[in-house]
Residue frames as qw, qx, qy, qz and C-alpha x, y, z in Angstrom:
[[0.228, -0.201, -0.888, -0.346, 96.77, 121.54, 112.95],
 [0.544, -0.246, 0.015, -0.802, 92.91, 122.40, 113.57],
 [0.258, -0.004, 0.913, -0.315, 91.10, 120.01, 115.82],
 [0.356, -0.167, -0.702, -0.593, 88.34, 118.05, 113.96],
 [0.566, -0.187, 0.338, -0.729, 84.96, 118.13, 115.57],
 [0.329, -0.030, 0.940, -0.081, 83.70, 114.70, 116.48],
 [0.605, 0.534, 0.351, -0.475, 80.53, 115.41, 114.45],
 [0.445, 0.698, -0.440, -0.347, 82.74, 115.78, 111.29],
 [0.072, -0.385, 0.920, 0.017, 84.49, 112.50, 112.11],
 [0.499, 0.207, 0.798, -0.268, 81.30, 110.65, 112.55],
 [0.648, 0.650, 0.131, -0.374, 79.76, 111.95, 109.29],
 [0.245, 0.677, -0.642, -0.261, 83.00, 111.18, 107.42],
 [0.166, -0.181, 0.968, -0.054, 83.16, 107.64, 108.68],
 [0.624, 0.392, 0.567, -0.368, 79.44, 107.07, 107.87],
 [0.545, 0.724, -0.154, -0.394, 80.06, 108.24, 104.42],
 [0.092, 0.506, -0.850, -0.117, 83.19, 106.06, 103.99],
 [0.317, -0.010, 0.934, -0.163, 81.32, 103.09, 105.30],
 [0.584, 0.534, 0.389, -0.471, 78.22, 103.71, 103.29],
 [0.414, 0.716, -0.427, -0.365, 80.32, 104.07, 100.12],
 [0.005, -0.380, 0.925, 0.011, 82.30, 100.85, 100.85],
 [0.469, 0.162, 0.799, -0.341, 79.27, 98.94, 101.70],
 [0.643, 0.632, 0.093, -0.422, 77.49, 100.05, 98.43],
 [0.334, 0.636, -0.641, -0.271, 80.61, 99.01, 96.39],
 [0.187, -0.151, 0.963, -0.122, 80.76, 95.58, 98.06],
 [0.569, 0.353, 0.594, -0.447, 76.94, 95.09, 97.66],
 [0.647, 0.662, 0.030, -0.377, 77.07, 95.91, 93.98],
 [0.131, -0.588, 0.737, 0.306, 80.37, 94.18, 93.14],
 [0.524, 0.122, 0.838, 0.092, 78.70, 90.93, 91.94],
 [0.513, 0.758, 0.292, -0.279, 76.73, 93.02, 89.32],
 [0.079, 0.765, -0.494, -0.405, 80.08, 93.72, 87.59],
 [0.346, -0.213, 0.892, 0.198, 80.51, 90.05, 86.77],
 [0.415, 0.445, 0.793, 0.042, 77.16, 89.58, 84.88],
 [0.044, -0.079, 0.334, 0.938, 76.90, 91.68, 81.75],
 [0.223, 0.621, 0.740, -0.130, 73.40, 92.97, 80.97],
 [0.238, 0.679, 0.394, 0.572, 71.70, 95.78, 79.12],
 [0.336, -0.912, -0.129, -0.197, 71.64, 97.85, 82.25],
 [0.808, -0.039, -0.200, 0.553, 75.35, 97.60, 82.75],
 [0.239, 0.514, -0.050, 0.822, 75.80, 101.30, 82.51],
 [0.546, -0.728, -0.146, -0.389, 73.67, 101.61, 85.71],
 [0.857, -0.401, -0.142, 0.291, 76.17, 99.81, 87.79],
 [0.558, 0.290, -0.024, 0.777, 78.79, 102.17, 86.52],
 [0.139, -0.649, -0.071, -0.745, 76.87, 105.10, 87.71],
 [0.765, -0.611, -0.145, -0.144, 75.93, 103.43, 91.10],
 [0.847, -0.119, -0.136, 0.500, 79.53, 102.55, 91.61],
 [0.349, 0.439, -0.058, 0.826, 80.73, 106.12, 90.84],
 [0.420, -0.717, -0.081, -0.550, 78.12, 107.62, 93.21],
 [0.862, -0.457, -0.148, 0.162, 79.37, 104.99, 96.01],
 [0.727, 0.113, -0.097, 0.670, 82.98, 106.03, 95.25],
 [0.065, 0.659, 0.002, 0.750, 82.15, 109.66, 95.62],
 [0.659, -0.692, -0.088, -0.280, 80.89, 109.03, 99.10],
 [0.866, -0.304, -0.068, 0.392, 84.19, 107.42, 100.05],
 [0.457, 0.400, 0.000, 0.794, 86.17, 110.31, 98.48],
 [0.212, -0.743, -0.072, -0.631, 84.01, 112.86, 100.30],
 [0.799, -0.589, -0.123, -0.013, 84.48, 111.10, 103.63],
 [0.788, -0.078, -0.031, 0.609, 88.26, 110.74, 103.33],
 [0.268, 0.503, 0.042, 0.821, 88.54, 114.45, 102.13],
 [0.424, -0.781, -0.093, -0.449, 86.47, 115.70, 105.00],
 [0.829, -0.473, -0.080, 0.287, 88.75, 113.79, 107.49],
 [0.646, 0.119, 0.084, 0.749, 91.54, 115.73, 105.77],
 [0.141, -0.631, -0.220, 0.731, 89.87, 119.09, 106.21],
 [0.205, 0.096, 0.566, 0.793, 89.15, 119.68, 102.55],
 [0.310, 0.341, 0.300, -0.835, 86.39, 122.30, 102.24],
 [0.476, 0.181, -0.504, -0.697, 85.10, 121.21, 98.94],
 [0.252, -0.013, -0.968, 0.016, 84.25, 117.84, 100.46],
 [0.136, 0.295, 0.685, -0.653, 81.58, 119.13, 102.61],
 [0.457, 0.413, -0.035, -0.787, 79.78, 120.50, 99.75],
 [0.399, 0.196, -0.836, -0.321, 80.28, 117.18, 97.81],
 [0.055, -0.154, -0.920, 0.356, 78.69, 115.52, 100.91],
 [0.319, 0.385, 0.386, -0.775, 75.75, 117.78, 100.89],
 [0.488, 0.395, -0.458, -0.629, 75.28, 117.33, 97.09],
 [0.200, 0.113, -0.970, -0.080, 75.54, 113.58, 97.51],
 [0.119, 0.324, 0.810, -0.475, 72.71, 113.43, 100.12],
 [0.399, 0.464, 0.099, -0.785, 70.56, 115.89, 98.06],
 [0.403, 0.261, -0.714, -0.510, 70.86, 113.62, 95.01],
 [0.134, -0.108, -0.979, 0.106, 69.69, 110.77, 97.12],
 [0.279, 0.384, 0.446, -0.759, 66.70, 112.89, 98.14],
 [0.489, 0.426, -0.276, -0.709, 65.73, 113.37, 94.51],
 [0.368, 0.166, -0.874, -0.270, 66.33, 109.71, 93.56],
 [0.022, 0.207, 0.907, -0.367, 64.24, 108.43, 96.55],
 [0.436, 0.319, 0.166, -0.825, 61.36, 110.61, 95.35],
 [0.545, 0.256, -0.612, -0.513, 61.02, 107.94, 92.47],
 [0.310, 0.047, -0.940, 0.136, 60.64, 105.24, 95.10],
 [0.394, -0.645, -0.654, 0.019, 58.47, 106.13, 97.96],
 [0.124, -0.848, 0.023, -0.514, 57.63, 109.23, 99.96],
 [0.804, -0.592, 0.032, 0.039, 58.72, 107.45, 103.10],
 [0.830, 0.056, 0.100, 0.545, 62.17, 106.98, 101.58],
 [0.254, 0.693, 0.140, 0.660, 62.23, 110.54, 100.42],
 [0.460, -0.836, -0.021, -0.299, 61.27, 111.80, 103.85],
 [0.848, -0.454, 0.072, 0.264, 64.03, 109.78, 105.55],
 [0.671, 0.245, 0.131, 0.688, 66.68, 111.00, 103.06],
 [0.004, 0.798, 0.111, 0.592, 65.41, 114.65, 103.56],
 [0.640, -0.767, 0.027, -0.044, 65.75, 114.21, 107.38],
 [0.844, -0.218, 0.124, 0.475, 69.28, 112.93, 106.90],
 [0.419, 0.580, 0.178, 0.676, 70.09, 115.79, 104.46],
 [0.284, -0.875, -0.068, -0.385, 68.84, 118.30, 107.01],
 [0.790, -0.589, 0.067, 0.159, 71.10, 116.66, 109.70],
 [0.761, 0.122, 0.179, 0.612, 74.12, 116.53, 107.44],
 [0.196, 0.765, 0.141, 0.597, 73.57, 120.20, 106.37],
 [0.473, -0.860, -0.035, -0.190, 73.30, 121.21, 110.09],
 [0.852, -0.399, 0.108, 0.321, 76.38, 119.47, 110.98],
 [0.705, 0.150, 0.241, 0.650, 78.52, 120.69, 108.13],
 [0.224, 0.678, 0.173, 0.679, 77.58, 124.39, 108.15],
 [0.525, -0.828, -0.190, 0.056, 77.69, 125.12, 111.85],
 [0.041, -0.946, 0.315, -0.066, 80.58, 127.20, 113.29],
 [0.681, -0.465, 0.558, 0.094, 82.73, 124.34, 114.39],
 [0.788, 0.311, 0.452, 0.281, 82.68, 122.89, 110.83],
 [0.354, 0.918, 0.012, 0.180, 83.25, 126.29, 109.22],
 [0.317, -0.847, 0.425, 0.031, 86.24, 126.74, 111.58],
 [0.781, -0.182, 0.569, 0.183, 87.64, 123.22, 110.82],
 [0.692, 0.465, 0.459, 0.306, 87.37, 123.66, 107.04],
 [0.150, 0.983, -0.053, -0.093, 88.64, 127.24, 106.92],
 [0.732, 0.530, -0.201, 0.377, 92.09, 127.90, 105.47],
 [0.004, -0.738, 0.426, -0.523, 93.42, 129.77, 108.40],
 [0.528, 0.025, -0.783, 0.327, 95.01, 127.72, 111.26],
 [0.533, -0.718, -0.403, -0.195, 93.24, 127.62, 114.59]]
């Protein structure tokens, strides 16, 4: 079993926590039907993807690190429609996540060959 870098553990749990927090936050919206009900479906799906990515990263699944990067990149694009400050913050977070997930310790952890 390959040893998981602490940085991967931290990013994984942050994604799991963010996804769960988002699902809990948006849960009341499922009870009130509205014309924008499809939006809560998409928001919940995106939050669920964060949980799935975090769990899969903890398990060493290589595809999950790319899902994690894509998830954050989508947030950068979405935040461009809100404010440049929000977009800048998401861009900084994306940069940090990429840096953590493509460094050699991460590549070693996610590789198929045992350590």
